[in-house]
LUMKOLTOR-717037 format. One record per residue (C-alpha): residue number from 0; residue in three letters; x, y, z. Coordinates in steps of 0.001 Angstrom, whole numbers, plus 500000, padded with zeros to 6 digits. Example, Ala and Ser with C-alpha at 12.3 -4.5 7.8 and 13.67 -1.06 7.14 Angstrom:
<atoms>
<atom><i>0</i><aa>ALA</aa><east>512300</east><north>495500</north><up>507800</up></atom>
<atom><i>1</i><aa>SER</aa><east>513670</east><north>498940</north><up>507140</up></atom>
</atoms>
This chain:
<atoms>
<atom><i>0</i><aa>UNK</aa><east>287453</east><north>181591</north><up>100078</up></atom>
<atom><i>1</i><aa>UNK</aa><east>288285</east><north>183072</north><up>096665</up></atom>
<atom><i>2</i><aa>UNK</aa><east>284904</east><north>182915</north><up>095481</up></atom>
<atom><i>3</i><aa>UNK</aa><east>283144</east><north>184684</north><up>098728</up></atom>
<atom><i>4</i><aa>UNK</aa><east>285871</east><north>187238</north><up>098125</up></atom>
<atom><i>5</i><aa>UNK</aa><east>284849</east><north>188001</north><up>094786</up></atom>
<atom><i>6</i><aa>UNK</aa><east>281022</east><north>187989</north><up>095539</up></atom>
<atom><i>7</i><aa>UNK</aa><east>281781</east><north>190595</north><up>098371</up></atom>
<atom><i>8</i><aa>UNK</aa><east>283628</east><north>192573</north><up>095605</up></atom>
<atom><i>9</i><aa>UNK</aa><east>281133</east><north>192711</north><up>093455</up></atom>
<atom><i>10</i><aa>UNK</aa><east>278403</east><north>193642</north><up>095925</up></atom>
<atom><i>11</i><aa>UNK</aa><east>281040</east><north>196343</north><up>097255</up></atom>
<atom><i>12</i><aa>UNK</aa><east>281166</east><north>197854</north><up>093979</up></atom>
<atom><i>13</i><aa>UNK</aa><east>277701</east><north>197656</north><up>093183</up></atom>
<atom><i>14</i><aa>UNK</aa><east>276643</east><north>199650</north><up>096544</up></atom>
<atom><i>15</i><aa>UNK</aa><east>279489</east><north>202130</north><up>095199</up></atom>
<atom><i>16</i><aa>UNK</aa><east>278037</east><north>202456</north><up>091899</up></atom>
<atom><i>17</i><aa>UNK</aa><east>274490</east><north>203371</north><up>093144</up></atom>
<atom><i>18</i><aa>UNK</aa><east>275833</east><north>206370</north><up>095171</up></atom>
<atom><i>19</i><aa>UNK</aa><east>277200</east><north>208010</north><up>091954</up></atom>
<atom><i>20</i><aa>UNK</aa><east>275815</east><north>209645</north><up>089043</up></atom>
<atom><i>21</i><aa>UNK</aa><east>273050</east><north>207850</north><up>086950</up></atom>
<atom><i>22</i><aa>UNK</aa><east>271401</east><north>208182</north><up>083717</up></atom>
<atom><i>23</i><aa>UNK</aa><east>268255</east><north>207025</north><up>082160</up></atom>
<atom><i>24</i><aa>UNK</aa><east>268263</east><north>204860</north><up>079292</up></atom>
<atom><i>25</i><aa>UNK</aa><east>265826</east><north>202984</north><up>077136</up></atom>
<atom><i>26</i><aa>UNK</aa><east>266684</east><north>200000</north><up>074415</up></atom>
<atom><i>27</i><aa>UNK</aa><east>265492</east><north>197273</north><up>072461</up></atom>
<atom><i>28</i><aa>UNK</aa><east>266404</east><north>193731</north><up>073303</up></atom>
<atom><i>29</i><aa>UNK</aa><east>265705</east><north>190821</north><up>071325</up></atom>
<atom><i>30</i><aa>UNK</aa><east>266567</east><north>187191</north><up>072342</up></atom>
<atom><i>31</i><aa>UNK</aa><east>266463</east><north>183859</north><up>070113</up></atom>
<atom><i>32</i><aa>UNK</aa><east>265448</east><north>181156</north><up>072339</up></atom>
<atom><i>33</i><aa>UNK</aa><east>265983</east><north>177226</north><up>071940</up></atom>
<atom><i>34</i><aa>UNK</aa><east>263365</east><north>175106</north><up>073330</up></atom>
<atom><i>35</i><aa>UNK</aa><east>264052</east><north>171960</north><up>072674</up></atom>
<atom><i>36</i><aa>UNK</aa><east>264597</east><north>171752</north><up>068806</up></atom>
<atom><i>37</i><aa>UNK</aa><east>262425</east><north>174841</north><up>067996</up></atom>
<atom><i>38</i><aa>UNK</aa><east>264269</east><north>178107</north><up>067673</up></atom>
<atom><i>39</i><aa>UNK</aa><east>261722</east><north>180942</north><up>069308</up></atom>
<atom><i>40</i><aa>UNK</aa><east>262121</east><north>184741</north><up>068740</up></atom>
<atom><i>41</i><aa>UNK</aa><east>261174</east><north>187191</north><up>071373</up></atom>
<atom><i>42</i><aa>UNK</aa><east>261141</east><north>190782</north><up>071155</up></atom>
<atom><i>43</i><aa>UNK</aa><east>261565</east><north>193152</north><up>074467</up></atom>
<atom><i>44</i><aa>UNK</aa><east>262132</east><north>196603</north><up>075466</up></atom>
<atom><i>45</i><aa>UNK</aa><east>264167</east><north>197813</north><up>078259</up></atom>
<atom><i>46</i><aa>UNK</aa><east>263923</east><north>200860</north><up>080574</up></atom>
<atom><i>47</i><aa>UNK</aa><east>265860</east><north>201856</north><up>083603</up></atom>
<atom><i>48</i><aa>UNK</aa><east>269093</east><north>203529</north><up>085075</up></atom>
<atom><i>49</i><aa>UNK</aa><east>272648</east><north>202837</north><up>084525</up></atom>
<atom><i>50</i><aa>UNK</aa><east>274602</east><north>204055</north><up>087819</up></atom>
<atom><i>51</i><aa>UNK</aa><east>278295</east><north>205168</north><up>087239</up></atom>
<atom><i>52</i><aa>UNK</aa><east>278425</east><north>203941</north><up>083625</up></atom>
<atom><i>53</i><aa>UNK</aa><east>278631</east><north>200573</north><up>085134</up></atom>
<atom><i>54</i><aa>UNK</aa><east>275818</east><north>199193</north><up>086876</up></atom>
<atom><i>55</i><aa>UNK</aa><east>272169</east><north>198919</north><up>084972</up></atom>
<atom><i>56</i><aa>UNK</aa><east>268830</east><north>198205</north><up>086801</up></atom>
<atom><i>57</i><aa>UNK</aa><east>265829</east><north>197972</north><up>084296</up></atom>
<atom><i>58</i><aa>UNK</aa><east>262746</east><north>196759</north><up>083879</up></atom>
<atom><i>59</i><aa>UNK</aa><east>261855</east><north>194689</north><up>080733</up></atom>
<atom><i>60</i><aa>UNK</aa><east>258854</east><north>193622</north><up>078762</up></atom>
<atom><i>61</i><aa>UNK</aa><east>259277</east><north>190445</north><up>076521</up></atom>
<atom><i>62</i><aa>UNK</aa><east>257172</east><north>188857</north><up>074116</up></atom>
<atom><i>63</i><aa>UNK</aa><east>257323</east><north>186107</north><up>071308</up></atom>
<atom><i>64</i><aa>UNK</aa><east>256696</east><north>187443</north><up>068036</up></atom>
<atom><i>65</i><aa>UNK</aa><east>253810</east><north>185338</north><up>066978</up></atom>
<atom><i>66</i><aa>UNK</aa><east>253698</east><north>181778</north><up>068079</up></atom>
<atom><i>67</i><aa>UNK</aa><east>256085</east><north>179209</north><up>066949</up></atom>
<atom><i>68</i><aa>UNK</aa><east>255561</east><north>175605</north><up>065835</up></atom>
<atom><i>69</i><aa>UNK</aa><east>257168</east><north>172351</north><up>065122</up></atom>
<atom><i>70</i><aa>UNK</aa><east>255554</east><north>168979</north><up>064000</up></atom>
<atom><i>71</i><aa>UNK</aa><east>255869</east><north>166558</north><up>066856</up></atom>
<atom><i>72</i><aa>UNK</aa><east>254045</east><north>163473</north><up>065075</up></atom>
<atom><i>73</i><aa>UNK</aa><east>253708</east><north>162801</north><up>061339</up></atom>
<atom><i>74</i><aa>UNK</aa><east>252533</east><north>159399</north><up>060907</up></atom>
<atom><i>75</i><aa>UNK</aa><east>250825</east><north>158885</north><up>057874</up></atom>
<atom><i>76</i><aa>UNK</aa><east>251888</east><north>161898</north><up>055671</up></atom>
<atom><i>77</i><aa>UNK</aa><east>255302</east><north>161734</north><up>053266</up></atom>
<atom><i>78</i><aa>UNK</aa><east>258292</east><north>163235</north><up>054185</up></atom>
<atom><i>79</i><aa>UNK</aa><east>258174</east><north>166975</north><up>054284</up></atom>
<atom><i>80</i><aa>UNK</aa><east>254368</east><north>166878</north><up>053793</up></atom>
<atom><i>81</i><aa>UNK</aa><east>251476</east><north>167191</north><up>056220</up></atom>
<atom><i>82</i><aa>UNK</aa><east>247832</east><north>165639</north><up>056405</up></atom>
<atom><i>83</i><aa>UNK</aa><east>245097</east><north>165293</north><up>058917</up></atom>
<atom><i>84</i><aa>UNK</aa><east>247040</east><north>163192</north><up>061405</up></atom>
<atom><i>85</i><aa>UNK</aa><east>249910</east><north>165573</north><up>061411</up></atom>
<atom><i>86</i><aa>UNK</aa><east>250185</east><north>166766</north><up>065051</up></atom>
<atom><i>87</i><aa>UNK</aa><east>251733</east><north>170478</north><up>065695</up></atom>
<atom><i>88</i><aa>UNK</aa><east>252873</east><north>172070</north><up>068778</up></atom>
<atom><i>89</i><aa>UNK</aa><east>252861</east><north>175580</north><up>069038</up></atom>
<atom><i>90</i><aa>UNK</aa><east>254454</east><north>177936</north><up>071609</up></atom>
<atom><i>91</i><aa>UNK</aa><east>254043</east><north>181110</north><up>072703</up></atom>
<atom><i>92</i><aa>UNK</aa><east>255826</east><north>183118</north><up>075825</up></atom>
<atom><i>93</i><aa>UNK</aa><east>255614</east><north>186810</north><up>077388</up></atom>
<atom><i>94</i><aa>UNK</aa><east>256588</east><north>188150</north><up>080735</up></atom>
<atom><i>95</i><aa>UNK</aa><east>258008</east><north>191325</north><up>082426</up></atom>
<atom><i>96</i><aa>UNK</aa><east>261019</east><north>191077</north><up>084288</up></atom>
<atom><i>97</i><aa>UNK</aa><east>263587</east><north>192955</north><up>086782</up></atom>
<atom><i>98</i><aa>UNK</aa><east>266833</east><north>193019</north><up>086177</up></atom>
<atom><i>99</i><aa>UNK</aa><east>270363</east><north>193928</north><up>086846</up></atom>
<atom><i>100</i><aa>UNK</aa><east>273491</east><north>193918</north><up>084463</up></atom>
<atom><i>101</i><aa>UNK</aa><east>276946</east><north>194440</north><up>085773</up></atom>
<atom><i>102</i><aa>UNK</aa><east>279985</east><north>195448</north><up>083704</up></atom>
<atom><i>103</i><aa>UNK</aa><east>282903</east><north>194033</north><up>084727</up></atom>
<atom><i>104</i><aa>UNK</aa><east>285066</east><north>194655</north><up>081815</up></atom>
<atom><i>105</i><aa>UNK</aa><east>285490</east><north>198368</north><up>080286</up></atom>
<atom><i>106</i><aa>UNK</aa><east>288509</east><north>198721</north><up>077661</up></atom>
<atom><i>107</i><aa>UNK</aa><east>288935</east><north>200851</north><up>074604</up></atom>
<atom><i>108</i><aa>UNK</aa><east>287298</east><north>198260</north><up>072181</up></atom>
<atom><i>109</i><aa>UNK</aa><east>285613</east><north>195964</north><up>074513</up></atom>
<atom><i>110</i><aa>UNK</aa><east>282876</east><north>195802</north><up>077388</up></atom>
<atom><i>111</i><aa>UNK</aa><east>281697</east><north>192502</north><up>078976</up></atom>
<atom><i>112</i><aa>UNK</aa><east>278728</east><north>192523</north><up>081176</up></atom>
<atom><i>113</i><aa>UNK</aa><east>276794</east><north>189931</north><up>083234</up></atom>
<atom><i>114</i><aa>UNK</aa><east>272922</east><north>190435</north><up>083453</up></atom>
<atom><i>115</i><aa>UNK</aa><east>270785</east><north>188659</north><up>085801</up></atom>
<atom><i>116</i><aa>UNK</aa><east>266809</east><north>188988</north><up>085729</up></atom>
<atom><i>117</i><aa>UNK</aa><east>263875</east><north>187465</north><up>087590</up></atom>
<atom><i>118</i><aa>UNK</aa><east>260334</east><north>187973</north><up>085995</up></atom>
<atom><i>119</i><aa>UNK</aa><east>256631</east><north>187134</north><up>085797</up></atom>
<atom><i>120</i><aa>UNK</aa><east>254335</east><north>186103</north><up>082908</up></atom>
<atom><i>121</i><aa>UNK</aa><east>252485</east><north>183049</north><up>081182</up></atom>
<atom><i>122</i><aa>UNK</aa><east>253251</east><north>180697</north><up>078384</up></atom>
<atom><i>123</i><aa>UNK</aa><east>251242</east><north>179160</north><up>075775</up></atom>
<atom><i>124</i><aa>UNK</aa><east>251180</east><north>175511</north><up>074585</up></atom>
<atom><i>125</i><aa>UNK</aa><east>248821</east><north>173774</north><up>072234</up></atom>
<atom><i>126</i><aa>UNK</aa><east>249043</east><north>170584</north><up>070602</up></atom>
<atom><i>127</i><aa>UNK</aa><east>246550</east><north>169608</north><up>067669</up></atom>
<atom><i>128</i><aa>UNK</aa><east>246120</east><north>168148</north><up>064420</up></atom>
<atom><i>129</i><aa>UNK</aa><east>243563</east><north>168845</north><up>062083</up></atom>
<atom><i>130</i><aa>UNK</aa><east>241178</east><north>166146</north><up>063460</up></atom>
<atom><i>131</i><aa>UNK</aa><east>241897</east><north>166504</north><up>067301</up></atom>
<atom><i>132</i><aa>UNK</aa><east>242887</east><north>169324</north><up>069618</up></atom>
<atom><i>133</i><aa>UNK</aa><east>244815</east><north>168023</north><up>072888</up></atom>
<atom><i>134</i><aa>UNK</aa><east>243801</east><north>171094</north><up>074577</up></atom>
<atom><i>135</i><aa>UNK</aa><east>245777</east><north>174567</north><up>075090</up></atom>
<atom><i>136</i><aa>UNK</aa><east>247648</east><north>175240</north><up>078127</up></atom>
<atom><i>137</i><aa>UNK</aa><east>248616</east><north>178998</north><up>079597</up></atom>
<atom><i>138</i><aa>UNK</aa><east>250859</east><north>178234</north><up>082583</up></atom>
<atom><i>139</i><aa>UNK</aa><east>252123</east><north>181018</north><up>084493</up></atom>
<atom><i>140</i><aa>UNK</aa><east>256192</east><north>181414</north><up>084454</up></atom>
<atom><i>141</i><aa>UNK</aa><east>258490</east><north>182958</north><up>086778</up></atom>
<atom><i>142</i><aa>UNK</aa><east>261594</east><north>183124</north><up>084594</up></atom>
<atom><i>143</i><aa>UNK</aa><east>265210</east><north>183303</north><up>086360</up></atom>
<atom><i>144</i><aa>UNK</aa><east>267778</east><north>184433</north><up>083687</up></atom>
<atom><i>145</i><aa>UNK</aa><east>271586</east><north>184823</north><up>083635</up></atom>
<atom><i>146</i><aa>UNK</aa><east>273848</east><north>185308</north><up>080947</up></atom>
<atom><i>147</i><aa>UNK</aa><east>277142</east><north>186823</north><up>079770</up></atom>
<atom><i>148</i><aa>UNK</aa><east>277040</east><north>189938</north><up>077094</up></atom>
<atom><i>149</i><aa>UNK</aa><east>280137</east><north>191198</north><up>074917</up></atom>
<atom><i>150</i><aa>UNK</aa><east>280062</east><north>194229</north><up>073048</up></atom>
<atom><i>151</i><aa>UNK</aa><east>282849</east><north>195767</north><up>070500</up></atom>
<atom><i>152</i><aa>UNK</aa><east>283522</east><north>199078</north><up>069463</up></atom>
<atom><i>153</i><aa>UNK</aa><east>283307</east><north>199735</north><up>065912</up></atom>
<atom><i>154</i><aa>UNK</aa><east>283274</east><north>203496</north><up>066110</up></atom>
<atom><i>155</i><aa>UNK</aa><east>282031</east><north>206209</north><up>068653</up></atom>
<atom><i>156</i><aa>UNK</aa><east>278608</east><north>205741</north><up>068274</up></atom>
<atom><i>157</i><aa>UNK</aa><east>277981</east><north>202091</north><up>067089</up></atom>
<atom><i>158</i><aa>UNK</aa><east>279145</east><north>198925</north><up>068405</up></atom>
<atom><i>159</i><aa>UNK</aa><east>278394</east><north>195078</north><up>067751</up></atom>
<atom><i>160</i><aa>UNK</aa><east>277375</east><north>193062</north><up>070490</up></atom>
<atom><i>161</i><aa>UNK</aa><east>276203</east><north>189570</north><up>071474</up></atom>
<atom><i>162</i><aa>UNK</aa><east>275423</east><north>187334</north><up>074346</up></atom>
<atom><i>163</i><aa>UNK</aa><east>274529</east><north>183810</north><up>075775</up></atom>
<atom><i>164</i><aa>UNK</aa><east>272358</east><north>182903</north><up>078538</up></atom>
<atom><i>165</i><aa>UNK</aa><east>269984</east><north>180483</north><up>079902</up></atom>
<atom><i>166</i><aa>UNK</aa><east>266199</east><north>180777</north><up>081412</up></atom>
<atom><i>167</i><aa>UNK</aa><east>264827</east><north>178512</north><up>084017</up></atom>
<atom><i>168</i><aa>UNK</aa><east>261375</east><north>178771</north><up>085229</up></atom>
<atom><i>169</i><aa>UNK</aa><east>260865</east><north>178788</north><up>089119</up></atom>
<atom><i>170</i><aa>UNK</aa><east>257823</east><north>177268</north><up>088942</up></atom>
<atom><i>171</i><aa>UNK</aa><east>257017</east><north>173579</north><up>088297</up></atom>
<atom><i>172</i><aa>UNK</aa><east>256525</east><north>174590</north><up>084515</up></atom>
<atom><i>173</i><aa>UNK</aa><east>259490</east><north>173741</north><up>082669</up></atom>
<atom><i>174</i><aa>UNK</aa><east>258361</east><north>173841</north><up>078909</up></atom>
<atom><i>175</i><aa>UNK</aa><east>260133</east><north>177156</north><up>078356</up></atom>
<atom><i>176</i><aa>UNK</aa><east>263272</east><north>176722</north><up>080327</up></atom>
<atom><i>177</i><aa>UNK</aa><east>266111</east><north>176584</north><up>077704</up></atom>
<atom><i>178</i><aa>UNK</aa><east>269367</east><north>178756</north><up>076675</up></atom>
<atom><i>179</i><aa>UNK</aa><east>269187</east><north>181776</north><up>074681</up></atom>
<atom><i>180</i><aa>UNK</aa><east>271445</east><north>184003</north><up>072535</up></atom>
<atom><i>181</i><aa>UNK</aa><east>271581</east><north>187574</north><up>071289</up></atom>
<atom><i>182</i><aa>UNK</aa><east>273663</east><north>189686</north><up>068672</up></atom>
<atom><i>183</i><aa>UNK</aa><east>273172</east><north>192877</north><up>066633</up></atom>
<atom><i>184</i><aa>UNK</aa><east>274093</east><north>196227</north><up>066619</up></atom>
<atom><i>185</i><aa>UNK</aa><east>274085</east><north>199038</north><up>069471</up></atom>
<atom><i>186</i><aa>UNK</aa><east>273596</east><north>202820</north><up>068585</up></atom>
<atom><i>187</i><aa>UNK</aa><east>274550</east><north>204833</north><up>071328</up></atom>
<atom><i>188</i><aa>UNK</aa><east>271834</east><north>207345</north><up>070842</up></atom>
<atom><i>189</i><aa>UNK</aa><east>272577</east><north>209153</north><up>074053</up></atom>
<atom><i>190</i><aa>UNK</aa><east>276098</east><north>209829</north><up>072706</up></atom>
<atom><i>191</i><aa>UNK</aa><east>275130</east><north>211271</north><up>069419</up></atom>
<atom><i>192</i><aa>UNK</aa><east>272519</east><north>213833</north><up>071020</up></atom>
<atom><i>193</i><aa>UNK</aa><east>275359</east><north>214652</north><up>073504</up></atom>
<atom><i>194</i><aa>UNK</aa><east>277699</east><north>215371</north><up>070988</up></atom>
<atom><i>195</i><aa>UNK</aa><east>275004</east><north>217100</north><up>068777</up></atom>
<atom><i>196</i><aa>UNK</aa><east>274186</east><north>219762</north><up>071905</up></atom>
<atom><i>197</i><aa>UNK</aa><east>277950</east><north>220201</north><up>072234</up></atom>
<atom><i>198</i><aa>UNK</aa><east>278356</east><north>221196</north><up>068391</up></atom>
<atom><i>199</i><aa>UNK</aa><east>275304</east><north>223317</north><up>068677</up></atom>
<atom><i>200</i><aa>UNK</aa><east>276552</east><north>225053</north><up>071928</up></atom>
<atom><i>201</i><aa>UNK</aa><east>280034</east><north>225792</north><up>070196</up></atom>
<atom><i>202</i><aa>UNK</aa><east>278586</east><north>227010</north><up>066994</up></atom>
<atom><i>203</i><aa>UNK</aa><east>276503</east><north>229655</north><up>068544</up></atom>
<atom><i>204</i><aa>UNK</aa><east>279133</east><north>230755</north><up>071002</up></atom>
<atom><i>205</i><aa>UNK</aa><east>281677</east><north>231193</north><up>067903</up></atom>
<atom><i>206</i><aa>UNK</aa><east>278604</east><north>233027</north><up>065949</up></atom>
</atoms>
């Protein structure tokens, strides 16, 4: 009953926000993905609207920065060496998604939000050695992502943020399932531009 009440309150809040003032935003969004023992870096771009300074709806475009590889078999080479029998797996991933980010806590210094998104794209997986190519596959993926983000205000224009989440493919392809994490600085360019305009307007009014 408590969970149902919280979900109802969440949905009612989002419906209320959608009737309030909205702002357009564009942001960069990078993800560090863990697939098995391999760390795959993804770079992304988001664009959408934030309603009532709390609920965001956005489109995202994501792609791996190159392809990441790991050694899966190394039967004849010395440790930390490779030879013609070394088998290497290579991963890549790209997709677009549609998401919502709901900010459930907003204090003077801290902001906490829950992002959720579903997408459509394709992965790349190849397993090969110098002697043999086991075949490359490019499976379709329908990634569902859920996580939590936290941001700390350093000054009026600069925040430091991070997040944790997990990605699950809704298709039968599970090679790209796994957790991801983000961290970095957030520059509030919209706030900077707005304050600059206000300063210019005040200067003109005084002179």
